[in-house]
C-alpha positions as CSV (number, residue, x, y, z in Angstrom):
1,I,83.1,93.0,109.8
2,K,83.0,89.4,111.2
3,P,86.5,88.1,111.2
4,D,85.6,85.0,113.1
5,I,83.8,83.3,110.2
6,S,85.3,80.1,109.0
7,V,88.2,80.2,106.6
8,E,86.4,78.3,104.0
9,I,83.5,80.7,103.8
10,I,86.0,83.6,103.5
11,G,87.8,81.7,100.8
12,V,84.5,81.3,98.7
13,I,83.5,84.9,99.2
14,L,87.0,86.1,98.3
15,G,87.2,83.9,95.3
16,V,84.0,85.2,93.9
17,G,85.0,88.8,94.7
18,L,88.3,88.3,93.0
19,C,86.6,86.9,90.0
20,V,84.1,89.8,89.8
21,F,86.9,92.4,90.4
22,G,89.0,90.7,87.6
23,V,86.1,90.9,85.1
24,I,85.5,94.6,86.0
25,R,89.2,95.3,85.5
26,L,89.0,93.6,82.0
27,L,85.9,95.6,81.1
28,G,87.8,98.8,82.2
29,Y,90.7,97.9,79.9
30,F,88.4,97.7,76.9
31,S,86.5,101.0,77.8
32,G,86.7,104.1,75.7
33,D,88.8,106.2,78.2
34,I,90.4,108.9,76.0
35,F,93.2,109.7,78.6
36,R,94.2,106.1,78.7
37,L,95.6,106.5,82.2
38,A,93.3,104.8,84.6
39,F,93.0,101.5,82.8
40,E,96.5,101.1,81.4
41,H,97.4,97.9,83.2
42,D,93.9,96.6,83.7
43,L,94.3,93.7,81.2
44,A,97.1,92.1,83.1
45,F,95.5,92.7,86.5
46,G,92.1,91.6,85.2
47,I,93.6,88.3,84.1
48,L,95.6,88.0,87.5
49,F,92.6,88.7,89.7
50,T,90.3,86.4,87.8
51,A,92.9,83.6,87.9
52,L,93.4,84.1,91.6
53,G,89.6,84.0,92.1
54,I,89.4,80.7,90.3
55,I,92.2,79.2,92.3
56,T,90.6,80.4,95.5
57,L,87.2,78.9,94.5
58,L,88.9,75.5,93.7
59,H,90.7,75.5,97.2
60,P,88.7,77.7,99.5
61,D,90.0,76.0,102.6
62,K,93.6,76.8,101.8
63,A,92.8,80.3,100.6
64,M,94.2,82.2,103.6
65,S,97.4,80.4,103.7
66,F,98.6,81.4,100.2
67,L,96.2,84.0,99.0
68,C,97.1,86.8,101.5
69,V,100.7,87.0,100.2
70,L,99.6,86.7,96.6
71,Y,96.8,89.3,97.1
72,G,99.2,91.6,99.0
73,I,101.7,91.6,96.1
74,A,98.9,92.3,93.7
75,V,97.6,95.2,95.7
76,M,101.1,96.6,96.1
77,A,101.8,96.4,92.4
78,D,98.4,97.9,91.5
79,S,99.1,100.8,94.0
80,L,102.6,101.4,92.5
81,F,101.1,101.6,89.0
82,K,98.5,104.0,90.5
83,M,101.2,106.2,92.0
84,Q,102.9,106.4,88.6
85,M,99.6,107.1,87.0
86,S,98.9,109.9,89.5
87,L,102.1,111.6,88.5
88,D,101.0,111.3,84.8
89,A,97.6,112.7,85.8
90,K,99.4,115.7,87.3
91,R,101.2,116.3,84.1
92,F,97.8,116.2,82.3
93,G,96.6,118.9,84.7
94,I,94.1,116.8,86.6
95,G,93.7,118.6,89.9
96,K,92.9,115.7,92.1
97,W,96.1,113.7,91.2
98,W,97.2,114.1,94.9
99,L,94.1,112.2,96.1
100,I,94.9,109.4,93.8
101,M,98.5,109.3,95.1
102,L,97.4,109.4,98.8
103,L,95.0,106.5,98.4
104,A,97.6,104.5,96.4
105,V,100.1,105.0,99.3
106,L,97.5,103.8,101.8
107,S,96.6,100.9,99.6
108,C,100.3,99.9,99.1
109,I,100.8,100.0,102.9
110,A,97.8,97.7,103.5
111,G,99.2,95.3,100.7
112,A,102.6,95.4,102.3
113,V,101.1,94.3,105.7
114,L,99.5,91.3,103.9
115,V,102.9,90.3,102.3
116,F,105.1,90.8,105.3
117,R,102.8,89.7,108.2
118,P,100.6,87.0,106.8
119,Y,100.8,84.6,109.9
120,E,99.7,86.9,112.6
121,G,96.5,85.0,113.2
122,S,93.3,84.6,111.1
123,L,91.4,87.2,112.9
124,A,93.9,90.0,112.4
125,L,94.6,88.8,108.8
126,A,90.9,88.9,107.9
127,I,90.7,92.5,109.3
128,V,93.8,93.5,107.3
129,M,92.4,91.8,104.2
130,G,89.1,93.7,104.5
131,V,90.9,97.0,105.0
132,S,93.1,96.2,102.1
133,L,90.1,95.4,99.9
134,F,88.4,98.5,101.1
135,T,91.3,100.8,100.4
136,D,92.0,99.3,96.9
137,G,88.3,99.7,96.0
138,L,88.3,103.2,97.3
139,L,91.5,103.9,95.2
140,N,90.0,102.4,92.0
141,L,86.8,104.5,92.6
142,C,88.7,107.7,93.1
143,V,90.8,106.9,89.9
144,E,87.7,106.5,87.8
145,L,86.0,109.6,89.1
146,C,89.2,111.8,88.8
147,A,91.1,110.5,85.8
148,V,88.6,108.9,83.4
149,K,87.0,110.8,80.6
150,V,84.8,109.0,78.0
151,T,83.4,110.6,74.9
152,K,79.9,110.1,73.7
153,D,81.3,107.9,70.9
154,E,83.3,105.6,73.1
155,R,85.1,104.0,70.0
156,K,86.5,107.3,68.9
157,I,90.1,107.8,69.8
158,V,91.3,111.4,70.0
159,E,94.5,111.8,68.0
160,P,96.5,115.1,67.8
161,E,96.3,116.9,64.4
162,Y,99.6,117.9,62.8
163,Y,99.9,120.6,60.2
164,E,102.8,121.3,58.0
165,I,103.9,125.0,58.0
166,D,105.6,126.5,55.0
167,K,108.7,128.6,55.6
168,E,106.9,131.6,54.2
169,D,104.0,131.2,56.7
170,R,106.3,131.5,59.7
171,L,107.3,135.0,58.8
């Protein structure tokens, strides 16, 4: 909203945000989602975002120079995983799979802009980073609302039951 704020303040805010987002992704990985679609890669991304947040907090004045490219790569990777997950959700019969795919494509484009155009000026970069954060957050919210189902007993894992059928039972 205010792209002319100093780079150091943006670095601190971004570092805190990445740490919080990383912890949320870690919590998502350990949730009781019975489909196991939405949080499949959240352990790795939780660790990655938390580490990026810590690095950013240690060097907030240099955050914009290296973090945009790293963050863009992370957003693109997350978006690509979400594209794959949306196709899996389609096979599960989840009706809103296309919405997840659409938001994943938009988020991937925003991440690609960060990777391939990181030096176009701090003002434009701050705007693109804000748009990228917004679209990635919207994507993750959509995934949770459309593809996560948790049972009352979150520790219970639903396993398929198999029955052996005798040859005589088939006739």
